[in-house]
Backbone as CSV, one residue per row, in Angstrom:
resi,resn,N_x,N_y,N_z,CA_x,CA_y,CA_z,C_x,C_y,C_z
1,UNK,-98.974,58.002,-9.006,-97.893,57.642,-9.921,-96.561,57.708,-9.183
2,UNK,-95.725,56.724,-9.410,-94.417,56.660,-8.766,-93.336,57.298,-9.634
3,UNK,-92.450,58.045,-8.996,-91.224,58.505,-9.650,-90.160,57.461,-9.327
4,UNK,-89.599,56.840,-10.357,-88.698,55.706,-10.171,-87.296,56.049,-10.693
5,UNK,-86.363,56.343,-9.793,-84.996,56.638,-10.231,-84.344,55.417,-10.891
6,UNK,-83.592,55.678,-11.950,-82.902,54.609,-12.670,-81.422,54.590,-12.303
7,UNK,-80.927,53.385,-12.075,-79.489,53.181,-11.894,-79.053,52.193,-12.960
8,UNK,-78.379,52.711,-13.979,-77.904,51.881,-15.081,-76.468,51.461,-14.802
9,UNK,-76.238,50.159,-14.814,-74.944,49.603,-14.419,-74.126,49.170,-15.632
10,UNK,-72.928,49.698,-15.714,-71.992,49.309,-16.776,-70.618,49.156,-16.140
11,UNK,-70.080,47.953,-16.221,-68.753,47.667,-15.653,-68.676,48.066,-14.181
12,UNK,-69.783,47.852,-13.447,-69.815,48.116,-12.019,-70.065,49.554,-11.630
13,UNK,-70.164,50.449,-12.626,-70.386,51.866,-12.339,-71.813,52.259,-12.710
14,UNK,-72.236,53.413,-12.190,-73.550,53.964,-12.499,-73.392,54.944,-13.663
15,UNK,-74.032,54.644,-14.798,-73.873,55.458,-16.001,-75.234,55.807,-16.593
16,UNK,-75.229,56.677,-17.600,-76.405,56.909,-18.425,-75.962,56.904,-19.874
17,UNK,-76.771,56.270,-20.716,-76.501,56.240,-22.150,-77.386,57.253,-22.865
18,UNK,-77.011,57.581,-24.068,-77.872,58.366,-24.952,-78.386,57.437,-26.046
19,UNK,-79.713,57.343,-26.142,-80.388,56.519,-27.153,-79.868,55.078,-27.161
20,UNK,-79.485,54.593,-25.972,-79.101,53.197,-25.833,-77.739,52.832,-26.383
21,UNK,-76.900,53.829,-26.716,-75.590,53.525,-27.309,-74.544,53.337,-26.216
22,UNK,-73.976,52.128,-26.174,-72.962,51.824,-25.154,-71.717,52.691,-25.314
23,UNK,-71.474,53.184,-26.538,-70.291,54.013,-26.765,-70.561,55.496,-26.494
24,UNK,-71.777,55.808,-26.012,-72.121,57.182,-25.673,-72.676,57.206,-24.250
25,UNK,-71.793,56.936,-23.296,-72.213,56.839,-21.895,-71.521,57.893,-21.051
26,UNK,-72.207,58.293,-19.982,-71.658,59.224,-19.005,-71.626,58.518,-17.660
27,UNK,-70.463,58.482,-17.023,-70.338,57.857,-15.710,-70.714,58.890,-14.643
28,UNK,-71.722,58.543,-13.820,-72.153,59.456,-12.764,-71.628,59.048,-11.390
29,UNK,-71.293,57.773,-11.237,-70.764,57.330,-9.947,-70.122,55.965,-10.097
30,UNK,-69.036,55.746,-9.367,-68.430,54.410,-9.348,-68.891,53.633,-8.120
31,UNK,-69.915,54.177,-7.432,-70.469,53.529,-6.237,-71.997,53.500,-6.337
32,UNK,-72.554,52.534,-7.080,-74.003,52.471,-7.280,-74.801,52.326,-5.979
33,UNK,-74.222,51.694,-4.962,-74.946,51.546,-3.693,-75.153,52.915,-3.045
34,UNK,-74.140,53.752,-3.066,-74.282,55.106,-2.536,-75.269,55.918,-3.356
35,UNK,-75.300,55.663,-4.655,-76.256,56.370,-5.502,-77.678,55.936,-5.159
36,UNK,-77.861,54.647,-4.904,-79.170,54.169,-4.470,-79.583,54.861,-3.177
37,UNK,-78.630,55.012,-2.257,-78.899,55.680,-0.976,-79.372,57.113,-1.194
38,UNK,-78.792,57.779,-2.182,-79.176,59.163,-2.463,-80.645,59.247,-2.848
39,UNK,-81.094,58.321,-3.689,-82.489,58.379,-4.141,-83.447,57.898,-3.059
40,UNK,-83.008,56.954,-2.246,-83.840,56.520,-1.121,-84.009,57.665,-0.124
41,UNK,-82.932,58.371,0.154,-82.999,59.506,1.066,-83.900,60.611,0.514
42,UNK,-84.006,60.673,-0.810,-84.865,61.683,-1.444,-86.339,61.269,-1.418
43,UNK,-86.600,60.036,-0.959,-87.984,59.609,-0.792,-88.537,58.711,-1.879
44,UNK,-87.672,58.148,-2.714,-88.200,57.269,-3.760,-88.794,56.005,-3.144
45,UNK,-89.801,55.450,-3.806,-90.499,54.270,-3.296,-90.257,53.028,-4.157
46,UNK,-89.436,53.183,-5.176,-89.034,52.053,-6.010,-87.794,52.463,-6.773
47,UNK,-86.915,51.486,-7.052,-85.718,51.737,-7.857,-85.757,50.890,-9.121
48,UNK,-85.215,51.446,-10.191,-85.124,50.756,-11.474,-83.652,50.523,-11.791
49,UNK,-83.241,49.259,-11.812,-81.847,48.921,-12.116,-81.770,48.274,-13.495
50,UNK,-80.724,48.590,-14.223,-80.491,47.970,-15.528,-79.052,47.491,-15.606
51,UNK,-78.878,46.225,-15.925,-77.552,45.659,-16.163,-77.263,45.836,-17.657
52,UNK,-76.612,46.940,-17.998,-76.373,47.249,-19.409,-75.467,46.210,-20.071
53,UNK,-74.432,45.789,-19.366,-73.572,44.733,-19.911,-74.387,43.472,-20.146
54,UNK,-75.255,43.164,-19.195,-76.094,41.975,-19.314,-77.027,42.027,-20.495
55,UNK,-77.563,43.212,-20.788,-78.474,43.358,-21.918,-77.798,42.979,-23.227
56,UNK,-76.507,43.302,-23.332,-75.786,43.000,-24.566,-75.239,41.578,-24.573
57,UNK,-74.898,41.054,-23.400,-74.291,39.718,-23.347,-75.312,38.600,-23.164
58,UNK,-76.552,38.994,-22.775,-77.605,37.991,-22.657,-77.607,37.230,-21.352
59,UNK,-76.836,37.711,-20.384,-76.803,37.102,-19.056,-76.304,38.150,-18.054
60,UNK,-76.657,37.997,-16.771,-76.267,39.001,-15.781,-74.750,39.184,-15.701
61,UNK,-74.330,40.445,-15.602,-72.911,40.760,-15.479,-72.645,41.544,-14.192
62,UNK,-73.603,42.387,-13.808,-73.429,43.241,-12.633,-74.246,42.758,-11.438
63,UNK,-74.404,41.442,-11.332,-75.235,40.855,-10.282,-74.792,41.185,-8.870
64,UNK,-73.490,41.299,-8.648,-72.993,41.582,-7.303,-73.441,42.964,-6.824
65,UNK,-73.454,43.919,-7.737,-73.886,45.276,-7.385,-75.374,45.272,-7.047
66,UNK,-76.157,44.559,-7.853,-77.602,44.464,-7.608,-77.853,43.876,-6.224
67,UNK,-77.163,42.798,-5.904,-77.326,42.150,-4.594,-76.929,43.083,-3.463
68,UNK,-75.887,43.864,-3.663,-75.446,44.809,-2.637,-76.523,45.849,-2.355
69,UNK,-77.223,46.287,-3.401,-78.287,47.288,-3.224,-79.493,46.677,-2.515
70,UNK,-79.865,45.459,-2.897,-81.024,44.825,-2.246,-80.740,44.522,-0.776
71,UNK,-79.504,44.200,-0.464,-79.144,43.942,0.939,-79.185,45.228,1.759
72,UNK,-78.810,46.318,1.136,-78.822,47.619,1.827,-80.263,48.077,2.083
73,UNK,-81.154,47.754,1.140,-82.550,48.198,1.254,-83.502,47.022,1.033
74,UNK,-83.587,46.122,1.999,-84.358,44.888,1.827,-85.868,45.079,1.683
75,UNK,-86.406,46.219,2.128,-87.856,46.428,2.035,-88.247,47.325,0.862
76,UNK,-87.271,47.847,0.141,-87.564,48.740,-0.977,-87.860,47.930,-2.245
77,UNK,-88.997,48.172,-2.898,-89.248,47.488,-4.171,-88.185,47.871,-5.212
78,UNK,-87.544,46.863,-5.768,-86.502,47.075,-6.768,-86.818,46.231,-7.994
79,UNK,-86.738,46.868,-9.164,-86.932,46.141,-10.421,-85.628,46.145,-11.199
80,UNK,-85.337,45.012,-11.860,-84.064,44.869,-12.568,-84.295,44.330,-13.973
81,UNK,-83.619,44.918,-14.929,-83.665,44.440,-16.305,-82.263,44.343,-16.874
82,UNK,-82.161,43.629,-18.001,-80.870,43.494,-18.665,-80.337,42.082,-18.615
83,UNK,-80.494,41.342,-19.694,-79.937,39.991,-19.780,-80.749,38.925,-19.085
84,UNK,-82.031,39.194,-18.813,-82.871,38.207,-18.125,-83.558,37.332,-19.173
85,UNK,-82.974,36.158,-19.402,-83.452,35.313,-20.495,-83.648,33.862,-20.080
86,UNK,-83.665,33.606,-18.764,-83.909,32.246,-18.286,-84.584,32.289,-16.921
87,UNK,-85.279,31.199,-16.591,-85.919,31.101,-15.277,-84.870,31.052,-14.166
88,UNK,-83.718,30.481,-14.461,-82.647,30.427,-13.462,-82.181,31.829,-13.072
89,UNK,-82.085,32.699,-14.063,-81.673,34.077,-13.788,-82.710,34.789,-12.934
90,UNK,-83.987,34.569,-13.259,-85.060,35.185,-12.471,-84.995,34.696,-11.035
91,UNK,-84.809,33.377,-10.873,-84.736,32.815,-9.528,-83.580,33.423,-8.743
92,UNK,-82.450,33.596,-9.423,-81.282,34.204,-8.775,-81.620,35.593,-8.243
93,UNK,-82.273,36.403,-9.068,-82.592,37.762,-8.661,-83.643,37.797,-7.557
94,UNK,-84.646,36.938,-7.664,-85.686,36.892,-6.633,-85.086,36.493,-5.290
95,UNK,-84.186,35.488,-5.318,-83.516,35.075,-4.089,-82.635,36.196,-3.527
96,UNK,-82.135,37.037,-4.426,-81.266,38.150,-4.002,-82.079,39.295,-3.401
97,UNK,-83.405,39.220,-3.522,-84.243,40.241,-2.912,-84.866,41.223,-3.869
98,UNK,-84.718,40.984,-5.179,-85.334,41.861,-6.173,-86.842,41.615,-6.208
99,UNK,-87.628,42.692,-6.305,-89.093,42.567,-6.298,-89.656,42.217,-7.667
100,UNK,-89.053,42.774,-8.715,-89.547,42.557,-10.078,-88.378,42.356,-11.035
101,UNK,-88.558,41.443,-11.973,-87.582,41.280,-13.056,-88.227,41.758,-14.349
102,UNK,-87.436,42.399,-15.182,-87.950,42.955,-16.428,-87.453,42.111,-17.595
103,UNK,-88.384,41.525,-18.313,-88.053,40.711,-19.483,-88.232,41.559,-20.735
104,UNK,-87.157,41.717,-21.488,-87.198,42.544,-22.684,-87.033,41.730,-23.950
105,UNK,-85.789,41.402,-24.274,-85.490,40.688,-25.518,-86.259,39.378,-25.643
106,UNK,-86.300,38.600,-24.578,-87.000,37.314,-24.634,-88.497,37.485,-24.847
107,UNK,-89.057,38.608,-24.413,-90.487,38.851,-24.616,-90.818,38.971,-26.097
108,UNK,-89.842,39.408,-26.872,-90.037,39.544,-28.319,-89.686,38.241,-29.038
109,UNK,-88.555,37.676,-28.679,-88.067,36.490,-29.390,-88.773,35.203,-28.963
110,UNK,-89.165,35.151,-27.679,-89.871,33.974,-27.155,-91.001,34.424,-26.239
111,UNK,-92.085,34.938,-26.815,-93.181,35.470,-25.994,-93.719,34.468,-24.984
112,UNK,-93.640,33.182,-25.318,-94.142,32.160,-24.392,-93.323,32.127,-23.099
113,UNK,-92.093,32.630,-23.151,-91.251,32.671,-21.954,-91.865,33.568,-20.880
114,UNK,-92.562,34.614,-21.302,-93.207,35.517,-20.344,-94.256,34.758,-19.532
115,UNK,-95.063,33.959,-20.221,-96.076,33.167,-19.523,-95.425,32.171,-18.560
116,UNK,-94.345,31.537,-19.004,-93.622,30.591,-18.148,-93.111,31.290,-16.890
117,UNK,-92.532,32.462,-17.083,-91.967,33.206,-15.954,-93.062,33.655,-14.990
118,UNK,-94.199,34.079,-15.529,-95.308,34.524,-14.674,-95.872,33.369,-13.851
119,UNK,-95.899,32.183,-14.449,-96.377,31.013,-13.699,-95.391,30.636,-12.592
120,UNK,-94.107,30.721,-12.895,-93.081,30.328,-11.924,-92.880,31.380,-10.827
121,UNK,-93.066,32.649,-11.194,-92.820,33.747,-10.258,-93.970,34.757,-10.338
122,UNK,-95.150,34.363,-9.858,-96.326,35.229,-9.980,-96.143,36.589,-9.314
123,UNK,-96.546,37.624,-10.023,-96.451,38.979,-9.500,-95.079,39.603,-9.574
124,UNK,-94.103,38.861,-10.121,-92.718,39.343,-10.133,-92.239,39.805,-11.518
125,UNK,-93.056,39.607,-12.541,-92.574,39.797,-13.913,-93.113,41.091,-14.532
126,UNK,-92.201,41.901,-15.010,-92.506,43.101,-15.790,-91.962,42.871,-17.195
127,UNK,-92.686,43.330,-18.198,-92.192,43.252,-19.573,-91.654,44.624,-19.975
128,UNK,-90.450,44.644,-20.519,-89.859,45.882,-21.016,-90.009,45.966,-22.519
129,UNK,-90.754,46.948,-22.983,-90.938,47.147,-24.415,-90.262,48.453,-24.823
130,UNK,-89.182,48.299,-25.572,-88.399,49.444,-26.029,-88.670,49.621,-27.508
131,UNK,-89.110,50.818,-27.890,-89.603,51.006,-29.255,-88.807,52.024,-30.055
132,UNK,-88.730,51.743,-31.333,-88.186,52.697,-32.291,-89.191,52.802,-33.428
133,UNK,-89.779,53.977,-33.574,-90.820,54.198,-34.590,-91.980,53.210,-34.442
134,UNK,-92.287,52.866,-33.188,-93.434,51.996,-32.930,-93.139,50.514,-32.960
135,UNK,-91.916,50.143,-33.350,-91.536,48.735,-33.417,-90.608,48.397,-32.244
136,UNK,-90.717,47.183,-31.735,-89.964,46.766,-30.556,-88.509,46.472,-30.918
137,UNK,-87.593,46.985,-30.096,-86.158,46.732,-30.278,-85.691,45.719,-29.243
138,UNK,-84.631,44.985,-29.579,-84.124,43.932,-28.698,-82.602,44.010,-28.585
139,UNK,-82.060,43.112,-27.762,-80.605,42.950,-27.629,-79.903,44.268,-27.298
140,UNK,-80.392,44.899,-26.203,-79.787,46.165,-25.816,-80.024,47.244,-26.846
141,UNK,-81.159,47.133,-27.529,-81.599,48.088,-28.554,-80.759,48.019,-29.833
142,UNK,-79.935,46.992,-29.944,-79.086,46.860,-31.129,-79.880,46.373,-32.342
143,UNK,-81.002,45.689,-32.106,-81.814,45.153,-33.195,-83.246,45.666,-33.088
144,UNK,-83.850,45.983,-34.233,-85.247,46.429,-34.264,-86.070,45.362,-34.965
145,UNK,-87.122,44.899,-34.285,-87.969,43.826,-34.830,-89.041,44.393,-35.756
146,UNK,-89.894,43.505,-36.263,-91.039,43.913,-37.079,-92.330,43.811,-36.266
147,UNK,-92.178,43.794,-34.930,-93.324,43.623,-34.041,-93.764,44.977,-33.499
148,UNK,-95.059,45.276,-33.625,-95.606,46.524,-33.097,-95.759,46.433,-31.577
149,UNK,-95.461,47.525,-30.885,-95.501,47.552,-29.429,-96.867,47.146,-28.886
150,UNK,-97.926,47.777,-29.361,-99.264,47.506,-28.820,-99.684,46.066,-29.091
151,UNK,-99.366,45.553,-30.262,-99.726,44.165,-30.588,-99.070,43.197,-29.601
152,UNK,-97.790,43.434,-29.303,-97.077,42.541,-28.392,-97.611,42.690,-26.962
153,UNK,-97.873,43.910,-26.552,-98.379,44.146,-25.195,-99.687,43.401,-24.960
154,UNK,-100.578,43.458,-25.922,-101.881,42.807,-25.761,-101.742,41.291,-25.655
155,UNK,-100.685,40.763,-26.243,-100.459,39.317,-26.175,-100.206,38.863,-24.734
156,UNK,-99.676,39.751,-23.913,-99.297,39.367,-22.550,-100.399,39.601,-21.518
157,UNK,-101.547,40.099,-21.935,-102.591,40.464,-20.976,-103.057,39.294,-20.112
158,UNK,-103.077,38.116,-20.680,-103.586,36.955,-19.933,-102.505,36.255,-19.105
159,UNK,-101.271,36.735,-19.195,-100.162,36.023,-18.554,-99.952,36.401,-17.090
160,UNK,-100.496,37.541,-16.668,-100.281,37.971,-15.286,-99.081,38.880,-15.123
161,UNK,-98.737,39.608,-16.179,-97.611,40.548,-16.114,-97.953,41.704,-15.172
162,UNK,-97.019,42.061,-14.306,-97.260,43.100,-13.301,-97.315,44.495,-13.914
163,UNK,-96.518,44.737,-14.936,-96.473,46.056,-15.579,-95.688,45.964,-16.878
164,UNK,-95.791,47.019,-17.674,-94.958,47.173,-18.870,-94.138,48.447,-18.703
165,UNK,-92.831,48.328,-18.876,-91.982,49.512,-18.948,-91.841,49.866,-20.418
166,UNK,-92.347,51.039,-20.787,-92.321,51.443,-22.197,-91.306,52.575,-22.397
167,UNK,-90.373,52.349,-23.292,-89.330,53.332,-23.594,-89.287,53.623,-25.086
168,UNK,-89.321,54.901,-25.427,-89.077,55.314,-26.809,-87.580,55.591,-26.925
169,UNK,-86.887,54.765,-27.693,-85.424,54.863,-27.780,-84.967,56.244,-28.241
170,UNK,-85.704,56.841,-29.169,-85.309,58.150,-29.705,-85.299,59.222,-28.619
171,UNK,-86.081,58.992,-27.563,-86.182,59.977,-26.480,-85.197,59.706,-25.352
172,UNK,-84.754,58.458,-25.214,-84.006,58.064,-24.027,-82.692,58.816,-23.888
173,UNK,-82.505,59.412,-22.730,-81.272,60.127,-22.435,-81.138,61.466,-23.119
174,UNK,-82.179,61.876,-23.888,-82.077,63.116,-24.651,-82.676,64.314,-23.913
175,UNK,-83.408,64.045,-22.807,-83.989,65.108,-21.974,-84.896,66.033,-22.779
176,UNK,-85.739,65.439,-23.625,-86.668,66.220,-24.438,-88.112,65.852,-24.138
177,UNK,-88.343,65.198,-23.003,-89.690,64.745,-22.676,-89.938,63.358,-23.238
178,UNK,-90.824,62.599,-22.580,-91.105,61.252,-23.085,-92.103,61.326,-24.242
179,UNK,-92.284,60.225,-24.921,-93.223,60.164,-26.039,-94.631,60.002,-25.466
180,UNK,-95.271,61.123,-25.176,-96.578,61.087,-24.531,-97.645,60.374,-25.357
181,UNK,-97.803,60.708,-26.643,-98.867,60.054,-27.413,-98.733,58.532,-27.445
182,UNK,-97.511,58.036,-27.635,-97.304,56.588,-27.713,-97.513,55.929,-26.349
183,UNK,-97.061,56.602,-25.281,-97.214,56.043,-23.935,-98.684,55.962,-23.551
184,UNK,-99.416,57.021,-23.816,-100.847,57.053,-23.505,-101.604,56.031,-24.350
185,UNK,-101.258,55.936,-25.627,-101.933,54.974,-26.511,-101.746,53.549,-26.021
186,UNK,-100.532,53.242,-25.562,-100.255,51.903,-25.046,-101.063,51.645,-23.774
187,UNK,-101.059,52.601,-22.865,-101.780,52.431,-21.592,-103.276,52.252,-21.809
188,UNK,-103.800,52.902,-22.827,-105.243,52.811,-23.093,-105.604,51.574,-23.907
189,UNK,-104.601,50.974,-24.553,-104.866,49.810,-25.409,-104.752,48.491,-24.663
190,UNK,-104.148,48.513,-23.479,-103.934,47.270,-22.739,-104.410,47.408,-21.297
191,UNK,-104.732,46.277,-20.692,-105.143,46.265,-19.282,-103.934,46.217,-18.346
192,UNK,-102.743,46.055,-18.903,-101.531,45.980,-18.080,-101.065,47.392,-17.715
193,UNK,-100.772,47.655,-16.436,-100.258,48.979,-16.049,-98.972,49.316,-16.803
194,UNK,-98.796,50.596,-17.117,-97.642,51.047,-17.897,-96.768,51.983,-17.067
195,UNK,-95.452,51.774,-17.161,-94.470,52.668,-16.556,-93.760,53.395,-17.697
196,UNK,-93.852,54.718,-17.689,-93.252,55.525,-18.745,-91.748,55.641,-18.529
197,UNK,-91.014,55.669,-19.624,-89.556,55.742,-19.523,-88.976,56.421,-20.755
198,UNK,-87.896,57.179,-20.542,-87.167,57.744,-21.667,-87.484,59.207,-21.919
199,UNK,-86.503,60.080,-21.665,-86.614,61.464,-22.091,-87.106,62.466,-21.071
200,UNK,-87.508,62.018,-19.882,-88.017,62.972,-18.894,-86.908,63.947,-18.495
201,UNK,-87.253,65.237,-18.535,-86.249,66.282,-18.334,-86.493,67.093,-17.070
202,UNK,-87.756,67.464,-16.817,-88.032,68.337,-15.687,-89.441,68.109,-15.150
203,UNK,-89.826,68.941,-14.196,-91.133,68.800,-13.556,-92.269,68.978,-14.565
204,UNK,-92.035,69.781,-15.580,-93.049,69.975,-16.611,-93.387,68.680,-17.335
205,UNK,-92.394,67.828,-17.526,-92.643,66.543,-18.191,-93.475,65.622,-17.304
206,UNK,-93.245,65.686,-15.987,-94.067,64.904,-15.053,-95.497,65.428,-15.064
207,UNK,-95.623,66.753,-15.035,-96.964,67.358,-15.075,-97.696,66.979,-16.355
208,UNK,-96.969,66.945,-17.471,-97.583,66.580,-18.745,-98.112,65.149,-18.714
209,UNK,-97.367,64.267,-18.079,-97.830,62.883,-17.921,-99.100,62.825,-17.075
210,UNK,-99.089,63.570,-15.959,-100.245,63.595,-15.077,-101.461,64.198,-15.774
211,UNK,-101.217,65.206,-16.612,-102.314,65.897,-17.296,-103.023,65.030,-18.329
212,UNK,-102.401,63.912,-18.720,-103.073,63.036,-19.686,-104.247,62.293,-19.040
213,UNK,-104.288,62.312,-17.684,-105.373,61.634,-16.954,-105.548,60.193,-17.431
214,UNK,-104.426,59.488,-17.470,-104.433,58.090,-17.910,-104.145,57.188,-16.714
215,UNK,-105.183,56.592,-16.108,-104.983,55.779,-14.903,-104.019,54.617,-15.110
216,UNK,-103.895,54.141,-16.341,-103.034,53.002,-16.612,-101.558,53.288,-16.489
217,UNK,-101.174,54.575,-16.444,-99.764,54.942,-16.280,-99.483,55.060,-14.790
218,UNK,-98.723,54.110,-14.245,-98.539,54.023,-12.788,-97.184,54.519,-12.314
219,UNK,-96.298,54.834,-13.233,-94.971,55.274,-12.820,-94.207,55.920,-13.955
220,UNK,-93.135,56.613,-13.583,-92.255,57.237,-14.562,-90.816,57.028,-14.119
221,UNK,-90.030,56.419,-14.989,-88.610,56.196,-14.703,-87.825,57.419,-15.161
222,UNK,-86.911,57.862,-14.320,-86.099,59.011,-14.684,-84.634,58.734,-14.378
223,UNK,-83.768,59.138,-15.288,-82.344,58.880,-15.130,-81.513,60.138,-15.242
224,UNK,-81.145,60.492,-16.464,-80.231,61.620,-16.666,-80.716,62.898,-15.977
225,UNK,-82.026,63.141,-15.972,-82.563,64.380,-15.388,-82.232,64.505,-13.906
226,UNK,-82.344,63.404,-13.155,-82.069,63.496,-11.716,-80.569,63.525,-11.438
227,UNK,-79.771,62.993,-12.359,-78.320,63.027,-12.180,-77.746,64.399,-12.529
228,UNK,-78.356,65.047,-13.505,-77.865,66.358,-13.923,-78.575,67.498,-13.210
229,UNK,-79.589,67.154,-12.388,-80.212,68.151,-11.530,-81.353,68.943,-12.131
230,UNK,-81.871,68.526,-13.279,-82.999,69.254,-13.865,-84.342,68.773,-13.312
231,UNK,-84.309,67.662,-12.555,-85.509,67.154,-11.895,-85.150,66.725,-10.484
232,UNK,-85.972,67.136,-9.519,-85.784,66.768,-8.121,-86.741,65.630,-7.788
233,UNK,-86.214,64.515,-7.297,-87.027,63.327,-7.034,-88.143,63.623,-6.037
234,UNK,-87.793,64.252,-4.928,-88.788,64.527,-3.890,-89.886,65.455,-4.405
235,UNK,-89.495,66.486,-5.140,-90.468,67.442,-5.681,-91.399,66.766,-6.692
236,UNK,-90.821,65.917,-7.523,-91.612,65.224,-8.537,-92.603,64.258,-7.896
237,UNK,-92.147,63.522,-6.863,-93.046,62.593,-6.193,-94.162,63.337,-5.456
238,UNK,-93.826,64.468,-4.870,-94.843,65.289,-4.187,-95.917,65.750,-5.168
239,UNK,-95.497,66.102,-6.367,-96.457,66.525,-7.398,-97.414,65.372,-7.755
240,UNK,-96.858,64.181,-7.881,-97.672,63.008,-8.190,-98.640,62.692,-7.048
241,UNK,-98.149,62.815,-5.820,-98.988,62.533,-4.655,-100.144,63.523,-4.567
242,UNK,-99.864,64.766,-4.924,-100.906,65.786,-4.909,-102.012,65.449,-5.901
243,UNK,-101.618,64.970,-7.061,-102.580,64.566,-8.082,-103.410,63.375,-7.589
244,UNK,-102.740,62.412,-6.948,-103.435,61.236,-6.428,-104.467,61.611,-5.368
245,UNK,-104.104,62.548,-4.496,-105.022,62.970,-3.436,-106.234,63.691,-4.012
246,UNK,-105.995,64.457,-5.098,-107.073,65.213,-5.723,-108.114,64.282,-6.335
247,UNK,-107.662,63.092,-6.684,-108.569,62.139,-7.306,-109.266,61.270,-6.254
């Protein structure tokens, strides 16, 4: 399992939100490239970037910062989400050196777009499913749909999606642990690998994920915990590697 540091971009700075609220953000750095360097130096093997402005505006806003990070680390797998709603946007990011694009809102509003993107960019597409009480939220979590997470995930199984990033909005940024039952249920209900996200606080939360013995969970995204120092990236990845070796 991979420990995946998150760099959330708002107005060119690295921030963290609580429960997805743009008006409840904490700025951790005004230099996202240096922040990326910190996590790379700690041994991370993938980065998770989110264009928060883009998620709300429906198009990339912090693209220059993303490109700066990919240029600094051209061999590091990087995934980006936020405002990805067209094939042109995906092409832009792929050309910029991004390994995976995360489709969120469009996956709910236009599920057929996921299949189109997978055909155009095979192996590059991740679906982001953000849930509130089991229902998928869209538009930077501002809207909650009537679509169940598992139902939507199963729809994408034949499309060639590389992974699903699953976030429980109620947990995100709250440092109370991720929603284990929902994450495990999703991973067991679909053939698509799942990346857990939202609420990870410390090493105990990583251990709890590992203890579920769910092969379908391939990664865990962490944000506020690594910025506030309650989780060490290198220590967490070492714990995951130990589990992998034991198996």
